[in-house]
C-alpha angles and dihedrals in degrees: 000000000000091000092052091047086053093056089053094054112123108221122203117210111212138152121249091248094062120105125215118222128193113212111206095185092066092063116120135171111308089342132101125187126195126201124203112207127189115227110239097213112014118198117225128186122200114220127162087337092297127117118232126191115234114196120226121260094254092057096049119107088027127108120282109271120251120272118266093241094056093049090051094051091048094050092048094052093048091049093051092045092052092053092049089052092052095047094043093241094287095106131038127198115245114202111193093183136022113280117255120229091241092058090067095055115111115235133180092252091049091050092055094043108035092171092061088069094046104045133011111231120233119243121246090244090056091050092049092052091051092051094047089049092051089052093051095050095044111028093160095062098076112038115204114248112244114212115208114241115244110233108213131191105240117200111218121202123198089272129019136175118236089240094055090044093052092047090052089049092043088230131131112268088221089065090053093049090047089052091050090048091054088056088055094253115128110206143152127217089263093059118108119227125192129249096266096049091048092051091052093052094048090055093048089054088055096251131126114249119214114190110228111245120223121237116269102267107128114117121197118170093207093053101046114120106228107234135166118012112002121198139167111272131209116261119256109226126190119200111213138169146107122324115276094014091122101260095141094038089055092049090049090057091046093055097027096240137112113238095148091072092057094054117085112246091002089279119128111231101167132063110239133190121206136169125219133189121218127213091266087055091252116148126225126184115214126195118195120206130189119256099207116115091243096063098067094126091055092052093048086048092050092050095050095055096044137092099200131021123213109202114203119207124177112237093220099042106042128198116349135181095273091048090058090046092051090051090052093050091049092048091048090054092044093236124155113247127217110193112215110195105208132195089036089150094069118103093231095056118137107190096161091056091053092051091050093050092048090059091071088062095050096261107126122175124235096245087056090054095265135124100234117110112229118194125186108214143166118207095191094048095033095233119169094350089135090052090052092055091046090053090052093048089048091051092049090050090057090049092050094217110202133167140176112255096186107055130077111298126248133179147134133275107249095179138000133199144155113241118203093230104026100038119214111013127180132190108226127193108203115222100183144352130031121293113212133188108260098033123141114231146175119222118179107305095341138068139199151145125269108250097167138357122208122191126215094275093056097256125137113242133185100206136032130193131198123306090020118129110219135174109226127201124200106068119142093217135003117277123222119246114268092028118145119250126200138156122243134208097246146348094271094054092051091050093050095050092044091052092046089053092046093051092048097048091048113122111258097231093135095054113113110257114235098222120021095184094083095049095105099031097089099049112158114245093177120113106248128215109206116217133187115196125196117178138171098244136029094240096054090048091052093044092052094046096051090046090054092047091057090061100101130181135160096234107032136034138189114240115198107202097173132020113174144139130245136054123325107261135182093272091061092050092049091048091050087050094049094045097037087234130154113245116223124189118195113196093337137093132212122258120246096264093048091049093051090047093048089053092048092046093042092238115157116218118201120207122203133181099179120054104219087055087059089048092052091049091053095050089048090055091045089052090056090060092056114100108248121242114250118217123194122212116192107218100178153343134223132184122218111241103172135355117229129196117226119186096222102032101037114221119001122197110231100212143171122219107237100171134022118331139304119230128198118241091021125125115270139184133194121228119199120180089341095307127109107235102168133025117186145094139307110239102183137009121197132189117187091342092310125111114239139182098226141358121217127224117291094022128113126233147156120255128196121190130205112263096348131101103151097107125159134189117273094023114143119231114202120196115201143160126226119216124197113219113199115229129214138198 
């Protein structure tokens, strides 16, 4: 304690000549004040080399002043007491060193900030260091507050970007990218991931994944719950069979029209839907499909949307490949088959053979204890056409076909095309409900509002009922054949479903590849023929595209860069020029601007009306890309007897023809000891100093070769011709 008190001692620095005066008038209650005054003119007397202090005259006669040590102690005590009273006893002044005289001077800054004199404040850095030290020494004092993680329900669509997924989880996108990086997948926030990957990430981050449900848009005629007013509907009958067996002619006579004359070459290349009325006022809807081998997809589509299949077989031709294919399509769709044996009026008919051959495909006639109806008809002479109609109606009664005629309509696209004046037009076969003018609908990836409806006779109608084929106008884009069609409540619902379908059908080119090492391994080394196809209807375009894709070869391949419907326009010509492609028009012509541009750019447009002619043209062009085979024919052989040096020509091989003949300007090779050492061309041929075109067997001549003079005796010079043989697919 004494040491501490010593530290707090206030020292007063003064010269020996200073006098200490106690002022009794400055005294107040409980307080004493001492003033130290410097004498203006101190008096000193020198005696025996020692200084002696002589008091002034006004102090003489008074008591001896207090000692210096006593005054210092009193001043220190009063100073400390004063500070303790001001701070309320909470804080005490700690003086490490003696206070300098200058520290007690009153300045302006000290007058404004009194505490600055009393206590030096700690810096923020010092406070921070002290707190960190406290935490290190006692980590258990302050426990960290743990926040409970919020588990969210995250909706996951078919595809989603990493940025969107992190937003839905309320997680940092950096954490998601780091998680993918640990899975050896390098990605950015803009990359798209599939549904399964997104679901896995959501689970790993502790959230609950919810798979986004698609809007209810699927239509299946077998699963439709019949609601509202239910009535019997007409049967939908598809006519199928081999090419040129009389399908369209039979349909023409059934509906008293002439569709065959409108088809090029008498071959059906479209899928058509028609409705006829029988003598008993019963309606039957017919769908005519092509029989050509290229139209497999059309026949398959026709069998899926039908109730009954009429299989047309020519009595004089029997069962053919497309007949078998039609049977398989119908059996796969589980649709009853009625066999119509056409051309039964011809003398070379063989009906019993056809019935026996049908048995191996499970079609057994009724007279052979089977269940399949066989009808012998003649389209040209109109024999048994009514019997065929009765058989169809009988089969439809067995099936008990019914549909609702009051609810929203639904159906299937039979065919689609782009009309020059009408725009996108689709033929719809209604399966249930009532279709009205002005309804909003979704058809495949597009939507629209029905502006007009045209029936199979070309008349405008305002309403259409089940099993009725109609052409509708009002689509935003052309729909693909076979697409589902259904009416929605309003425009917003139609837009929503259409956008969802468009997004789900988008090519997944942004999705992160799992393995990038094999990206360039399967590079195509084949020569490619670029093709652009424009056709009148969707079905024909699809059939032609599939047929071209089936042309396979190890060296060349057909690359279809565009397959669309509608007229040939300037964009198609520009694309053909840029990609060096051939432009095929199937049942379409170019507009005026496209024709002019094609002439300027030198682009050749090929027009076709029959599908196999288009296929032959493509095969011919692909064959032109094949490298021709080279065939060599040896025409003569000569042996070098002596080598001559000629000043102008260099070295000349004096040779004798030992086989065939040697021709000038023909290809030649030199064989020495059984090894070919030169392969080139004969540039000159001399006989007795005269240039000749050829030298016969047994005669001697001088031979000069191109870029070769190193002849030796007994070398064999072989003259040959090479022929190029064109290859074909």
